Every structure is written in C-alpha cells, then in structure tokens.
TIVEXMI-983628 format. One record per residue: residue number from 1; chain; y, z, x of N, C-alpha, C in turn. Coordinates in nm, 2 decimals. Example, Ala and Ser with C-alpha at 12.3 -4.5 7.8 and 13.67 -1.06 7.14 Angstrom:
REM residues 2
{drenlo 1, 'A', {-0.57, 0.78, 1.32}, {-0.45, 0.78, 1.23}, {-0.33, 0.78, 1.32}}
{drenlo 2, 'A', {-0.22, 0.71, 1.28}, {-0.11, 0.71, 1.37}, {0.00, 0.79, 1.29}}
***
This chain:
REM residues 84
{drenlo 1, 'A', {8.08, 2.40, 9.03}, {7.91, 2.36, 9.04}, {7.90, 2.27, 8.93}}
{drenlo 2, 'A', {7.79, 2.18, 8.97}, {7.74, 2.09, 8.88}, {7.65, 2.11, 8.76}}
{drenlo 3, 'A', {7.64, 2.03, 8.68}, {7.53, 2.00, 8.58}, {7.40, 1.99, 8.61}}
{drenlo 4, 'A', {7.30, 2.07, 8.56}, {7.19, 2.00, 8.67}, {7.10, 2.16, 8.66}}
{drenlo 5, 'A', {6.96, 2.11, 8.75}, {6.89, 2.21, 8.71}, {6.91, 2.35, 8.79}}
{drenlo 6, 'A', {7.03, 2.34, 8.88}, {7.05, 2.45, 8.95}, {7.15, 2.52, 8.87}}
{drenlo 7, 'A', {7.17, 2.50, 8.73}, {7.26, 2.62, 8.68}, {7.20, 2.76, 8.65}}
{drenlo 8, 'A', {7.28, 2.86, 8.68}, {7.23, 3.01, 8.73}, {7.30, 3.01, 8.55}}
{drenlo 9, 'A', {7.22, 3.13, 8.49}, {7.21, 3.19, 8.39}, {7.29, 3.31, 8.39}}
{drenlo 10, 'A', {7.37, 3.30, 8.26}, {7.47, 3.44, 8.27}, {7.37, 3.58, 8.23}}
{drenlo 11, 'A', {7.44, 3.69, 8.32}, {7.38, 3.82, 8.28}, {7.44, 3.89, 8.21}}
{drenlo 12, 'A', {7.36, 3.89, 8.08}, {7.48, 4.01, 7.98}, {7.41, 4.18, 7.98}}
{drenlo 13, 'A', {7.47, 4.28, 8.01}, {7.44, 4.39, 8.02}, {7.37, 4.42, 7.91}}
{drenlo 14, 'A', {7.26, 4.53, 7.88}, {7.17, 4.60, 7.72}, {7.28, 4.74, 7.71}}
{drenlo 15, 'A', {7.29, 4.68, 7.58}, {7.41, 4.78, 7.53}, {7.32, 4.93, 7.51}}
{drenlo 16, 'A', {7.41, 5.03, 7.53}, {7.30, 5.14, 7.53}, {7.24, 5.16, 7.37}}
{drenlo 17, 'A', {7.17, 5.20, 7.34}, {7.06, 5.24, 7.25}, {7.19, 5.31, 7.14}}
{drenlo 18, 'A', {7.20, 5.31, 7.03}, {7.25, 5.42, 6.92}, {7.21, 5.35, 6.83}}
{drenlo 19, 'A', {7.26, 5.43, 6.72}, {7.25, 5.38, 6.55}, {7.34, 5.43, 6.49}}
{drenlo 20, 'A', {7.40, 5.40, 6.40}, {7.51, 5.39, 6.31}, {7.48, 5.53, 6.23}}
{drenlo 21, 'A', {7.59, 5.63, 6.28}, {7.56, 5.76, 6.21}, {7.63, 5.76, 6.06}}
{drenlo 22, 'A', {7.72, 5.71, 6.01}, {7.76, 5.70, 5.88}, {7.85, 5.59, 5.83}}
{drenlo 23, 'A', {7.81, 5.54, 5.75}, {7.95, 5.43, 5.72}, {7.99, 5.47, 5.55}}
{drenlo 24, 'A', {8.13, 5.43, 5.53}, {8.15, 5.41, 5.39}, {8.28, 5.35, 5.36}}
{drenlo 25, 'A', {8.29, 5.29, 5.26}, {8.37, 5.19, 5.20}, {8.50, 5.26, 5.14}}
{drenlo 26, 'A', {8.64, 5.22, 5.17}, {8.72, 5.30, 5.06}, {8.77, 5.18, 4.96}}
{drenlo 27, 'A', {8.79, 5.17, 4.85}, {8.87, 5.07, 4.77}, {9.02, 5.09, 4.68}}
{drenlo 28, 'A', {9.06, 4.97, 4.65}, {9.15, 5.01, 4.54}, {9.28, 5.06, 4.63}}
{drenlo 29, 'A', {9.34, 5.04, 4.78}, {9.42, 5.11, 4.82}, {9.37, 5.23, 4.87}}
{drenlo 30, 'A', {9.26, 5.31, 4.84}, {9.21, 5.44, 4.87}, {9.20, 5.47, 5.03}}
{drenlo 31, 'A', {9.17, 5.62, 5.06}, {9.17, 5.63, 5.22}, {8.99, 5.68, 5.19}}
{drenlo 32, 'A', {8.93, 5.69, 5.35}, {8.80, 5.71, 5.38}, {8.85, 5.79, 5.51}}
{drenlo 33, 'A', {8.72, 5.88, 5.58}, {8.72, 5.96, 5.66}, {8.61, 5.99, 5.71}}
{drenlo 34, 'A', {8.59, 5.99, 5.91}, {8.48, 6.02, 5.88}, {8.48, 6.17, 5.95}}
{drenlo 35, 'A', {8.41, 6.25, 5.96}, {8.42, 6.39, 6.07}, {8.31, 6.40, 6.16}}
{drenlo 36, 'A', {8.31, 6.46, 6.27}, {8.19, 6.47, 6.34}, {8.20, 6.64, 6.41}}
{drenlo 37, 'A', {8.11, 6.69, 6.44}, {8.10, 6.77, 6.52}, {8.05, 6.77, 6.67}}
{drenlo 38, 'A', {8.07, 6.76, 6.80}, {8.01, 6.75, 6.88}, {7.92, 6.85, 6.96}}
{drenlo 39, 'A', {7.94, 6.96, 6.87}, {7.80, 7.06, 6.95}, {7.72, 7.04, 6.91}}
{drenlo 40, 'A', {7.70, 7.05, 6.75}, {7.58, 7.01, 6.68}, {7.51, 6.87, 6.60}}
{drenlo 41, 'A', {7.59, 6.80, 6.64}, {7.62, 6.62, 6.60}, {7.58, 6.63, 6.44}}
{drenlo 42, 'A', {7.68, 6.74, 6.35}, {7.68, 6.74, 6.23}, {7.80, 6.60, 6.21}}
{drenlo 43, 'A', {7.75, 6.56, 6.08}, {7.89, 6.48, 6.01}, {7.93, 6.49, 5.91}}
{drenlo 44, 'A', {8.02, 6.44, 5.85}, {8.06, 6.46, 5.71}, {8.18, 6.30, 5.70}}
{drenlo 45, 'A', {8.13, 6.28, 5.54}, {8.21, 6.17, 5.51}, {8.29, 6.15, 5.40}}
{drenlo 46, 'A', {8.44, 6.12, 5.42}, {8.46, 6.14, 5.25}, {8.53, 5.96, 5.24}}
{drenlo 47, 'A', {8.55, 5.90, 5.11}, {8.62, 5.77, 5.07}, {8.65, 5.80, 4.95}}
{drenlo 48, 'A', {8.78, 5.72, 4.91}, {8.81, 5.68, 4.78}, {8.92, 5.83, 4.76}}
{drenlo 49, 'A', {9.00, 5.86, 4.83}, {9.08, 6.00, 4.84}, {9.24, 5.93, 4.84}}
{drenlo 50, 'A', {9.32, 5.99, 4.76}, {9.47, 5.90, 4.79}, {9.55, 5.90, 4.89}}
{drenlo 51, 'A', {9.53, 5.99, 4.96}, {9.57, 6.02, 5.10}, {9.48, 6.02, 5.25}}
{drenlo 52, 'A', {9.53, 5.97, 5.35}, {9.44, 6.02, 5.47}, {9.44, 6.15, 5.50}}
{drenlo 53, 'A', {9.53, 6.21, 5.50}, {9.50, 6.39, 5.48}, {9.40, 6.45, 5.41}}
{drenlo 54, 'A', {9.40, 6.40, 5.31}, {9.30, 6.42, 5.20}, {9.17, 6.39, 5.20}}
{drenlo 55, 'A', {9.14, 6.28, 5.27}, {9.03, 6.24, 5.30}, {8.96, 6.29, 5.44}}
{drenlo 56, 'A', {9.06, 6.28, 5.52}, {9.00, 6.40, 5.66}, {8.95, 6.53, 5.60}}
{drenlo 57, 'A', {9.08, 6.58, 5.53}, {9.01, 6.72, 5.55}, {8.90, 6.76, 5.42}}
{drenlo 58, 'A', {8.87, 6.62, 5.36}, {8.70, 6.65, 5.29}, {8.60, 6.61, 5.37}}
{drenlo 59, 'A', {8.63, 6.49, 5.48}, {8.54, 6.50, 5.58}, {8.51, 6.61, 5.61}}
{drenlo 60, 'A', {8.62, 6.64, 5.68}, {8.56, 6.77, 5.79}, {8.52, 6.91, 5.67}}
{drenlo 61, 'A', {8.56, 6.92, 5.57}, {8.46, 7.00, 5.49}, {8.31, 6.98, 5.47}}
{drenlo 62, 'A', {8.29, 6.83, 5.47}, {8.17, 6.79, 5.43}, {8.06, 6.79, 5.57}}
{drenlo 63, 'A', {8.16, 6.82, 5.64}, {8.05, 6.80, 5.82}, {8.00, 6.96, 5.83}}
{drenlo 64, 'A', {8.12, 7.07, 5.77}, {8.05, 7.18, 5.76}, {8.05, 7.29, 5.88}}
{drenlo 65, 'A', {8.08, 7.23, 5.99}, {8.07, 7.32, 6.14}, {8.23, 7.35, 6.18}}
{drenlo 66, 'A', {8.23, 7.46, 6.22}, {8.38, 7.50, 6.31}, {8.42, 7.40, 6.36}}
{drenlo 67, 'A', {8.36, 7.31, 6.46}, {8.42, 7.24, 6.54}, {8.44, 7.08, 6.52}}
{drenlo 68, 'A', {8.42, 7.08, 6.36}, {8.41, 6.93, 6.33}, {8.58, 6.89, 6.29}}
{drenlo 69, 'A', {8.56, 6.78, 6.35}, {8.73, 6.68, 6.36}, {8.73, 6.55, 6.32}}
{drenlo 70, 'A', {8.79, 6.50, 6.29}, {8.81, 6.36, 6.17}, {8.79, 6.25, 6.30}}
{drenlo 71, 'A', {8.73, 6.17, 6.33}, {8.70, 6.08, 6.41}, {8.77, 5.95, 6.40}}
{drenlo 72, 'A', {8.74, 5.89, 6.26}, {8.78, 5.77, 6.20}, {8.85, 5.82, 6.07}}
{drenlo 73, 'A', {8.95, 5.70, 6.06}, {8.98, 5.71, 5.91}, {9.02, 5.56, 5.86}}
{drenlo 74, 'A', {9.01, 5.49, 5.73}, {9.05, 5.39, 5.71}, {9.11, 5.42, 5.54}}
{drenlo 75, 'A', {9.16, 5.29, 5.52}, {9.23, 5.25, 5.40}, {9.17, 5.09, 5.34}}
{drenlo 76, 'A', {9.14, 5.10, 5.24}, {9.11, 5.02, 5.16}, {8.96, 4.91, 5.24}}
{drenlo 77, 'A', {8.94, 4.96, 5.31}, {8.83, 4.89, 5.44}, {8.70, 5.02, 5.42}}
{drenlo 78, 'A', {8.61, 4.96, 5.51}, {8.48, 5.03, 5.55}, {8.52, 5.07, 5.67}}
{drenlo 79, 'A', {8.45, 5.19, 5.71}, {8.46, 5.28, 5.84}, {8.30, 5.36, 5.88}}
{drenlo 80, 'A', {8.25, 5.34, 6.00}, {8.17, 5.35, 6.07}, {8.13, 5.43, 6.17}}
{drenlo 81, 'A', {8.10, 5.54, 6.23}, {8.07, 5.58, 6.35}, {7.90, 5.55, 6.41}}
{drenlo 82, 'A', {7.91, 5.55, 6.54}, {7.76, 5.49, 6.57}, {7.70, 5.62, 6.67}}
{drenlo 83, 'A', {7.58, 5.65, 6.68}, {7.59, 5.75, 6.75}, {7.46, 5.77, 6.85}}
{drenlo 84, 'A', {7.48, 5.80, 7.00}, {7.42, 5.74, 7.09}, {7.26, 5.85, 7.08}}
***
C-alpha cells in the first residue's frame, strides 16, 4: 500500500469497562497481597509484611468472606486488581 489519501485507519477494540478495585505498595523489600471473593466481590489488601505468606493470610482475613483467596502478591512494588 502506498502513502496517500487511501490509507486505512487501524481499528482498536474497545476494552471492557472496569475499575481499579484495590491497590497498594509494599516498600523496603516487604510483601503485599490482594484477596478477592468471587461470590460477593469482597476484597482485602495487606502490605508491608515480612513474608508473602503473611501478606496473603492478612489480605484473606481483611477480605472477610469464606471463599476469599489471594489473587495477587507483590514484593517491594505496587499491586492492583481491576474489576469489571
């Protein structure tokens, strides 16, 4: 295809509508985690814990529902989940 007025514009699919559910940052080499319940959409977050396991356990506790599970973890970084 040559340059000119007959060029085709690329199409970009529209992403699904979503919003950031939770976000946080862990610093100084520490861990963070985010937990989520698929049945109730409850969320929990924990950050600046010494271990990944501690951060995940705390996030699940903050979520507070029986089916909460850790969906993300991060170390010395930020983490987030997006909800549709």
